[in-house]
C-alpha positions in Angstrom: 144.8 93.0 159.8 145.2 95.2 157.0 144.0 92.5 154.9 140.8 91.7 156.6 140.9 96.0 156.1 140.9 95.7 152.9 138.0 93.0 152.3 135.7 95.2 154.1 136.5 98.2 152.6 135.9 96.1 148.9 132.4 95.1 150.9 131.4 98.2 151.6 132.4 99.9 148.4 130.4 97.1 146.4 126.6 97.6 148.6 127.4 100.9 147.6 128.2 100.8 143.9 124.9 98.3 143.9 122.6 100.8 145.6 123.5 103.6 143.3 123.0 101.3 140.1 119.6 100.2 141.7 119.3 104.2 142.1 119.9 105.3 138.8 117.8 102.8 137.3 114.8 103.8 138.8 115.2 107.0 138.6 115.7 105.9 134.7 112.5 103.9 134.5 110.3 106.4 136.1 111.1 109.6 134.4 107.8 110.9 132.5 108.0 109.7 128.2 108.8 112.4 125.9 105.1 113.4 124.8 103.6 111.8 122.1 102.7 114.1 118.9 99.4 115.0 118.0 97.4 113.3 116.7 97.4 113.9 112.9 94.0 114.1 110.7 91.8 111.2 110.3 92.0 109.6 107.5 89.7 108.5 104.8 86.2 107.1 106.5 86.7 104.1 104.9 87.8 100.5 106.8 88.5 98.0 103.8 89.1 95.2 106.4 85.5 96.0 108.1 83.9 94.8 105.1 85.6 92.6 102.9 83.4 89.8 104.3 80.3 91.8 104.0 80.6 93.5 100.5 83.7 92.9 99.1 85.7 93.9 96.2 82.9 94.1 93.2 81.2 96.6 96.1 84.1 99.2 95.6 86.2 97.9 98.9 89.8 98.3 98.4 92.5 95.8 99.0 96.1 96.9 100.0 98.2 99.1 98.2 96.5 99.7 95.1 97.2 102.4 93.2 95.2 103.7 90.2 96.7 101.7 87.9 95.2 98.7 88.8 91.8 98.6 86.3 91.4 95.4 87.8 89.4 96.9 91.0 85.9 97.8 90.6 86.6 100.8 92.9 89.3 102.2 90.1 88.3 100.2 86.8 85.1 102.1 87.2 86.0 105.4 87.9 84.9 108.0 85.3 88.0 107.3 82.4 88.9 111.3 82.0 88.8 111.4 85.6 91.2 107.8 85.3 93.4 109.8 82.6 93.9 112.8 85.1 94.3 110.3 88.3 97.3 108.5 85.6 99.1 111.6 84.4 99.7 113.2 87.9 100.5 109.4 89.5 103.3 109.1 86.8 105.0 113.1 87.7 104.6 112.2 91.0 106.4 109.0 91.0 109.5 110.8 89.5 109.1 113.0 93.0 109.2 109.3 94.9 105.5 109.7 95.5 103.1 106.9 95.2 99.1 107.0 95.1 97.5 104.6 96.5 93.6 104.5 96.6 91.7 103.8 99.8 88.6 104.3 98.4 86.8 105.5 94.8 84.3 103.5 93.2 81.4 102.6 95.4 78.4 100.8 95.1 74.9 102.0 96.7 75.2 98.8 98.7 78.7 100.2 99.7 77.3 103.9 100.2 74.4 102.5 102.4 76.6 101.2 104.7 78.9 103.9 105.4 76.0 106.0 105.7 74.8 103.7 108.7 78.4 103.2 109.8 78.6 107.2 109.9 75.4 107.8 111.8 76.6 104.9 114.5 79.8 107.1 114.9 79.1 110.4 114.8 75.6 110.0 117.0 73.5 111.7 114.6 72.5 111.8 110.9 73.5 115.7 111.1 77.1 115.1 112.3 77.9 112.2 109.8 76.2 114.5 107.3 79.7 116.3 107.2 81.3 113.0 106.5 79.3 110.8 104.3 77.2 111.6 101.4 74.1 109.1 100.7 74.2 106.8 97.7 71.9 108.8 95.9 74.4 112.4 95.8 78.2 110.7 97.1 80.3 110.9 93.7 82.1 107.6 94.8 78.8 106.1 93.7 79.2 107.8 90.5 82.6 107.2 89.9 83.4 110.4 90.5 85.8 110.8 93.4 88.7 109.3 95.2 90.7 108.8 98.3 93.5 108.7 98.0 95.9 107.8 100.7 99.6 108.3 102.4 100.1 111.8 103.3 103.2 112.3 101.1 100.8 111.8 98.5 98.0 114.1 99.7 100.9 116.7 100.7 102.1 116.0 96.9 98.4 116.7 95.1 97.9 119.8 97.6 100.9 121.0 95.4 100.3 119.9 91.9 96.7 118.7 91.9 95.6 121.8 89.7 97.8 121.1 86.5 96.1 118.5 86.3 92.1 119.0 86.6 92.3 117.2 90.3 91.2 119.3 93.4 90.7 118.5 97.1 86.4 119.7 96.8 86.4 119.7 101.1 88.7 121.0 103.8 87.9 118.6 106.3 88.7 115.9 103.6 92.2 115.8 102.2 92.1 112.5 101.2 89.3 113.2 98.8 90.1 113.8 94.9 87.9 115.1 92.1 87.9 115.8 88.8 87.9 119.5 87.4 88.9 120.4 84.1 89.3 124.0 83.7 91.2 123.5 87.0 94.4 123.8 84.3 93.9 127.1 83.8 92.1 128.6 86.6 93.4 126.7 89.7 90.7 125.1 91.7 87.7 126.0 93.0 87.1 127.5 96.9 86.8 124.3 98.9 83.5 123.6 101.4 84.3 123.3 104.8 82.7 119.7 104.8 79.8 118.0 102.9 77.2 119.9 104.3 78.1 122.9 102.6 78.1 121.3 99.0 74.6 122.2 97.4 75.0 118.3 95.4 74.5 117.0 98.8 71.0 118.9 98.6 69.5 117.2 96.3 
């Protein structure tokens, strides 16, 4: 009789244990996930993968993991020589801090720039809104070889602290990746940033 009672108690305990385990796993799987972190600021508008077939490197498309030292890539090699020298100096100093400068975009052909304008109009729904982000081929400093878009947040963070020492300045508040040469910034600091391209007098030409 005792043997039957022991077997019965063991069976009951097994059922209770299984039920509690199932309830716990269900509670765990249904608990809300931790809230996602706020979305980061948008990166450079140049989607390189979409343009490789249409324009290629010769038009200014940049392959992955290109640095400011990769002058065989037209987007880097066709930058203004003084600008490129300043980028080399800054990148060398940043490397000592463990930071590497990757180029998302540099020099662009007029055809490439025009394509980016068309895509921006399609994305933002109007020429007016697109103009906040992408200049025309006639006014873009990328087409003249005077601008570069630096990838990776650690590089832009480093530049935000040290760029003026090398005459490099962020020009637009809405584009923390976009840098141009302002040689007098070494002594005077960078000029006040424009909110976006539409405030830049060069874009009104």
